[in-house]
C-alpha positions in Angstrom: 255.9 111.8 -124.1 252.9 113.3 -125.9 253.3 116.0 -128.5 251.5 118.6 -126.3 253.5 118.0 -123.2 256.1 120.7 -122.5 259.7 120.1 -121.5 261.2 121.7 -118.6 264.9 122.3 -118.3 267.1 123.9 -115.7 270.2 125.7 -117.1 273.2 126.8 -115.0 276.2 128.5 -116.2 279.2 128.1 -113.9 282.6 129.7 -114.3 285.2 126.9 -114.3 288.2 129.2 -114.9 289.0 132.7 -115.8 288.4 132.2 -119.5 286.0 129.3 -119.4 282.3 128.8 -118.6 280.5 125.5 -118.2 276.9 125.3 -119.2 274.9 122.6 -117.3 271.5 121.7 -118.7 269.3 119.3 -116.8 265.8 117.9 -117.7 263.5 118.7 -114.8 260.2 117.8 -116.6 259.4 114.8 -114.3 260.2 116.9 -111.2 257.9 119.7 -112.4 255.2 117.3 -113.1 255.4 115.9 -109.6 255.4 119.4 -108.1 252.3 120.3 -110.2 250.5 117.1 -109.0 251.4 117.6 -105.3 248.7 120.1 -104.5 246.1 117.9 -106.2 247.3 114.9 -104.2 247.2 116.9 -101.0 243.6 118.0 -101.7 242.6 114.4 -102.5 244.2 113.3 -99.1 242.4 116.1 -97.2 239.1 115.1 -98.9 239.6 111.5 -98.0 240.2 112.5 -94.3 237.1 114.6 -94.4 235.0 111.7 -95.8 236.4 109.4 -93.1 235.5 111.9 -90.4 231.9 112.3 -91.7 231.5 108.5 -92.0 232.6 108.2 -88.4 230.2 110.9 -87.2 227.4 109.1 -89.0 228.3 105.6 -87.7 228.7 106.6 -84.1 225.1 107.7 -83.5 223.8 104.8 -85.6 225.7 102.4 -83.4 224.4 104.1 -80.3 220.8 103.8 -81.6 221.4 100.1 -82.4 222.8 99.4 -78.9 219.9 101.2 -77.3 217.4 99.3 -79.4 219.0 96.0 -78.4 218.8 97.0 -74.7 215.1 98.1 -75.1 214.3 94.8 -76.8 215.8 92.9 -73.9 214.2 95.1 -71.3 210.7 94.8 -73.0 211.1 91.0 -73.1 211.9 91.0 -69.3 208.9 93.3 -68.6 206.5 91.1 -70.6 207.7 88.1 -68.7 207.2 89.9 -65.4 203.7 91.2 -66.4 202.7 87.6 -67.4 203.9 86.3 -64.0 202.0 89.1 -62.2 198.8 88.5 -64.1 199.0 84.8 -63.4 199.6 85.3 -59.7 196.7 87.9 -59.5 194.4 85.5 -61.3 195.4 82.7 -59.0 194.9 84.9 -56.0 191.4 85.9 -57.2 190.4 82.3 -58.0 192.1 80.6 -55.0 189.6 80.1 -52.2 186.8 81.9 -53.9 183.8 81.3 -51.6 185.7 78.9 -49.3 186.8 81.4 -46.7 190.4 80.4 -47.2 191.3 83.1 -49.7 194.0 84.9 -47.6 195.7 81.6 -46.7 195.7 80.4 -50.2 196.9 83.8 -51.5 199.7 83.6 -49.0 200.6 80.1 -50.1 200.7 81.2 -53.8 202.5 84.6 -53.4 204.9 84.0 -50.5 205.6 80.3 -50.5 205.4 79.5 -54.3 206.8 82.8 -55.8 208.9 84.0 -52.9 207.0 87.3 -52.7 205.3 89.1 -49.9 201.8 90.3 -49.0 201.4 93.5 -46.9 198.1 95.2 -46.0 196.9 98.4 -44.3 193.5 98.6 -42.7 191.7 101.8 -41.9 188.6 101.7 -39.8 185.6 102.8 -41.9 187.6 102.9 -45.1 188.6 99.4 -45.8 191.8 97.4 -46.4 194.6 97.8 -49.0 196.7 94.8 -50.0 200.2 95.2 -51.5 201.5 92.1 -53.3 205.3 92.1 -54.2 206.9 89.5 -56.4 210.6 89.1 -57.2 211.7 90.2 -60.7 213.5 87.0 -61.5 211.6 83.7 -61.2 213.4 80.9 -59.4 213.7 77.7 -61.4 212.9 74.2 -60.3 215.5 71.5 -60.7 213.7 70.5 -63.9 214.4 74.0 -65.3 210.8 75.1 -65.2 209.8 78.2 -63.2 207.7 77.4 -60.1 
């Protein structure tokens, strides 16, 4: 025990008989020290709980942002694949039968038979024709594993 530490004693005087008293002295220094440190320990515990709560509140939005970025990366990859497939099909449709008179037949073969899509059109007299080409989102794969 250091020289500056104070001692704490509890003193009780109890009557043991009519002409006798008993004095009980008990050292309660350690108990008082524990009682003095208890509020500090409780404050430290509350601060730890607060820090854990703040960390959780920060982590939850960050995890959500990370999950959304992962989804966006996957979706963008799928969209880029679809765009490349559409571009390739349109280029084929433009080039197929250029000047041969067989353009629609060749476009049908490329879009409908090869890519399992569809070709629809609307014709309005005096205005012209509109063609709608639809391709499936997922390319079918050949037995070799290559898209066809």
